[in-house]
N, C-alpha and C positions, 0 to 999 in steps of 0.2 A: 388394717385399712387397705382397701384395694389400691394398687398402683394405677396411674393414669392409663398405662398401656392395657392393664387388665380391665379397667372400666370401659375403655374403648372397644375391647373385644366383646365384652358383655353387651354393650349397647348395639354393636354391629349385629350380634346374633339376635337380639330382641327385635331389631329392625327388620330382619329378613324372615322371621318366623311369623306366619299368619295364625290367627286363632283357628282351632280345628273346625273344619267344615265337613259336613256329611250330606249325602243325598240318597234318595231312595233308589234301590237297585231294581225296582219294579216287581220284586218278589216278596214284598213285605219286610225287607231288611234294609240295611244301610251300607253304603260304601264310602270310603274316604275320598275326598276330592281336593284335599289340601295340596297334594303333589301330583304332577303328571308322572307317567311311567319314566320319562326321561329324567325328570327332577329327582325321582326316587333313586335311580341308579347313580346319579351324580352326588346326591347328598349322602349316599351310603359310605363313600370314601371319606367324607368329612366328619360324619357323626358316629359311625359304627366301627369298632375295632376291626382292622383288616385281617381277619383270620381265615377267611373263606374265599375261594375263587368262584364267585356267584355267577359269572357269565352275564349275558345280556337279556335274559328272559325275566319278565315280571308276571307271575301267575296270580289270578284273582279267584278262581274257583275250580272245583273238580267234581267229577261224577264217575263212580265205578273206577275203572283203570285209566281214565282220561283226565288230563289237566288242561285248563284253558288259560290263555294269556290275556292281558289287558286289551290286545288288538284282535281277540277272538280266534287266534290260532290254537289248534289242539295238538296235544302230544300224548303218546301212550307212555304211561308211567311204568317203567320196567325195573324199578328198584324201591318203590313204596316209601320214599323218604328215608332210605336205608333201613328197610325191613320193619317199618312202623305201621303203615296203613294197610294192614293185612286184609281188612274188610273192604278195601278200596276207599274212595273219597265219598263223603256224604251218604254213607250207608243209612237207609231210612230208619232202622231200629235204633242205631246209635244216635242219629240226629234227634229223634223223638225223645230219647232218654236224657241226652245232654241239655236240650232246650228246656225240658220240664224241670230237671234238677237245678239248672241255672236260675230258674225263676223262684226256687225255694231256698236252697242253701248250698253254697259253693265251698265255704271254708269254715272250720270250727275250731281247730287245734286238737291236740291229743290229750287235753285236760278232760275231754268229755267223750262219750260214746256217740257214734252216728249210725243211722239205720242201714247204711250201705256197706260198712266195713265188714260185717259178719257174713253176708251172703257171698262176697267174693273170697273172703278168707276160707270159708267152708269148702268152696269149690276147689281152690288151689291146694289146700291140705289133702283133700280127698283124692286129688289127681295123681299123687305120688305116694307110694307105699312107705317110703322112708320118712315122710314129712309129719311133724308133730305140731309145729307152730310156723306162723308166717310173720315177717316184719315188712311193713310197707315204707318205701321211700319214694324218690322222684325220678331217678335216672339209673342207667346201668353203672356209671362210675360210682355213684353213691352205694349201689348194691355191692360192688366190688370192695369198696372201703369197709362196709359193714361186715362182709364175709371175712376179710382179713382180720379185722378186730375180734370178731367172735371166735375165729379159729385160734387166735393167739390167747384169748381168755381161757379157752379149753386146754390148750397145750401147756400153759403156764401152771395149770393145776396139777400137771404131771411133773414138770420141772421148770424152774424159773428161767432157765436159759434155752428152753425149747421154743425157739422163735424163727427158725429158718423156713424158707418157702421154696418149693420147686415149681417153676412155671415152664413154658415151652417156647422154643424158637418159632417165630411166626405168630405169636400170640398178640392179642389186643384186648385190654380190659378196661380202658378208660384213660382220662387225661389228668385226674387228680393225683396227688402225690403217691398214695398207696397203689392206686390202680396202674399208674404209669410205671411204678417200680416193678410190677410183674408183667409189663408189656415189653416185648423184646426189641422192637424196632428202634434203632439208635437215634433216628431223627426226632422221635418223641421224647427220648430219655436225656440225651446229652445236654441240652440247654439248661436242665434243671437239677443236675447232679450237685451234691451227693443225694441219692435217693435212699429208700429203705435199704438197710444192710441185710446180708444173709440170703439174698435171692440168687438162685441158680437156674439156668435155662437148659433144659434137655432138648435133644432133637426129637421132633414129632415122630411118633411111631417107632422110636428106637428104644426098646425095652432095656437093653444093656446100659444105655446112657442114663436112663432113669434110675436103675438100680445103683449105678455108680454115685449118683448125687444124693439120694435119700439116705437118711441116717436117724439116729435117735434124737438129734437136735431139730429135726424137721417138724414144724408146726402144721404145715398144710401142703398139699399139691393142688394146684389150680389149673384147670384145662377147659377149653371150649371143645365140646364133642365134635363140632365142625368149626374149624378156624374160619373167621370171616375176613377180616382185613388182611390176614396172612395168605390169602389166595384160595379160599374155599377148600380146605384140607380136612377131610374126615379122619377122626381117630379110628384106628383099627380095633376090632373086637378084642384082640389079644392085649393091646395096650390098656384098654379100659378095664379089663379083668385084672390085669397085673397091678394097675394103680390101686384098685380096691384091696387086693391082697397086701400090697406094700404098706398102705395106710393102716390097715388092721395090725400088721406086724409091728409097725413103729409108732402106733398110737398117734397118728396124724390125721387131720381132717381132710377128706377129699371134697374139693369144691368144683362143681360143674358150673361154668358160665354159659347160661342159655339165653343171654340177652338178645342175641341175634338169631340163633338157630332154634330157639324154643317156641312153644305155643303154636304148633301146627305147621311151622315153616317147612319141616322135613316130611310131612305126611304122617308123622306120629305127633301125639299131643305134645310130648317133650322129646327132644332129640335123643336123650339117653334111653328112651324106651325102645330104641332100635338095637340095643346091645344086650342080648341074653346073657344071664350069669353063667350058664353052661349051655352047651349045644342042646337044642331042643327044649330048653327050659322056658317056662312062662315067666319066671323071675328075671328081672333085669339088673344090670350093674347099677347100683344106687350110690349117690353121694351122701355126705353128711350135711352139706350146705349146697344150695342151688340158687344162683342169681337169675333174675328175670327182669325185663324192662320193656324195651322198644314197642312191641305191638300191644301190650297188655291193655292199655286204655284207648287204643285207636288214634293216638296223636296227642291226647292230653298227657302231660308228663306224669309218669308213674313207673316205679320199679319196686323191687323187693327181694327178699330172701325167703326160701323155704328151709327149715331147720329140722334136723333129727331130734328125737327126744333127748338124746345124750347131750347134744350141743345146747339145746334150749334150756336144759336143766342147769347149765353153768352160767347163764346170763341173768343178771339181777336187775331190778328196777334202777334206772339211772345209768346203766352201762352204755347205753346208746340212745339216740332219739332223733326226732325230726319235727320241724314246724309244719310242713305241708303234707308229709307222707300219710296216706290212708284217708285223705279228705273225701267228703261225700260225693263231690262231682266226679273225681277220678274213679272212685270205687264203683259208682253206678255205671259209668262208661265201661269199666273193666268187666263188670258182670255181663253186659251185653256182648262184648267182644268174646269173652270166654265161652258163653253159651253158643254163639254162632260157630266159633272155630272148633269146638269140641264135638260137634255133630259128626257121627260116623260118615255121613254123606260128604261133608266138607273135607274130612281127612282123606277119604278115598279120592275125591276130586284133586287134592293136592298131589297125592302119589301118582295118579294117572297123568296129571299135567306135567309133573317133573319127568316122568318116563318119556312122555311125548317130546318135550323140549330137548332133553339130552339125546335121545335116539335120533331126532330130526337133525340136530346140529352135527352129530357124528356122521350122519348120512350125507352131509354136504361134501365130505371127503376133501376138505380144503387143505392144501399143503401148509397153510399158515397156522392151522390148529394143531397144537401139540397134544392137548388132552382136554377132555370134558369131564368134570367131576362135580360131586355134590350129592344131595338127597332132596327129594321133593322139589320145592320151588326156591331152593338156595343152590345156585349153579355157578360154577366157575369155568370159563372158557380160556384156557391158557394158550397164548399165541407165541409164535417164534419171534415176534417183533413187538415193540411197544404198542399199547392199545389206544393211545391218544387219538390218532387219526381215525380210527374206527368208531370211537365214541362220538367224534365230531361229525362224521358221515351220518351216523344214526340220528343224531339230533337234527341235522339238516333235513332228514327225511321224516321227522316227527316222532322220534323215539328217544326217550331219556334213559340212558344207561350210565353206570359208573364202573370204576375199576376196583380191583382188590390186589393192589400191587401194580408194578409197572407194566406187566404183560398178561394180566388176567382181567377179562371182562366179567363183571359180576351181575348176575340176574337174580333179583329177589322181588318179583312183581307181586301185586296184590293177589292173595290166595283165591279171590273170586274171579280172576281173569278168565275170559272165555276161550274156547278152543280157537275160534276165529282170530282173536287177538294174539294168541300164542303162535298161530301160523304166520301172522304178519311179522312177528319178531324173527322167525326163522328166515322169512323172505328177505328182510332188510339185512340180516347178517350175511346171507348168501350173496347179495349184491355188494356188500361192503368187502367181503373177502375176494371178490372178483375185481372190483373197480378201484380199491384204494391201493 
């Protein structure tokens, strides 16, 4: 039986919430009118768990690399919703596919086949030489959890106590318990200890440190070919080759986390395609398991794993699963995204754009810039000072940027961003470095 206080609270909430109201946006669609922009921001604190620093902007729509607020101000999106909207906002082919599929079938469950799971599965498996099977889920953190589970299933077939994992300092793999266990940043880890046991963190690009940590109890090594949250730190070719050799020697699974750096972001279809197995070789360093997520369905939640034949052979029916993963809406959207990004002209555009941005930012010769690093359109600008004031300056000028640590500005704009838009990023950074 509800207490009188509880009844009062419920009654109060019922009294202030109006029935949902919608109005035409003039484009054949609908927009909510139940809350004003000011009400939305106020109600956010009351109704939504306060995990994010959302700021004071309310966005209503986007087109290409530009986002628009409720009061018709426009902002250049320089981070694509954290490397998600690689085709930009409202890409016409994506919109057409999503609208059509939403009118037919959005969800089915994995008790049945759907017509769009196989087209994207075929594309993904064919895109990597090592891949034999794909598993679909919904997020990068889910993909990380699945990778750790499957690596453990494989290693326990070698020895029941072969369960340790080597990850890297500066890594980020997600917020769920397994994913955060292989994430190094203490602020994410400490509130939730004890986490998974047997996790060791090696220094990025320190081969001797990795060799010190791996042994015959190691189930897996997990690495981002380019660390995202850790400051946009690319792995060296020597490290990637060594990891492959060490995993082969110790019968451990090599896991590449390409959630942020994969699917065209670096100018290669997958980030690990930039790492030749030997000098001059067309073969690349390949993992046993690769995770992907963020951009794959253009903003519709989707993630997954690509698995080698050896790993896939150890996974049996019922070992893992998902309610929503691989649904027809997400898979159809992903097919459009994959086809657009995998075009040679698109990958060349990303490479050229990344070269332009990095070279132009270096050419500013600002004494506040310590380093500019990355690949393609995943760029980190390390400053000698905290980046907060510079992000604020950019936003005031109409540019949305985020950090990758306290002193690194992270650029991960839509891959379709034009040269004119890229030039405007360089211009606002030049002003920021002079005026802030």
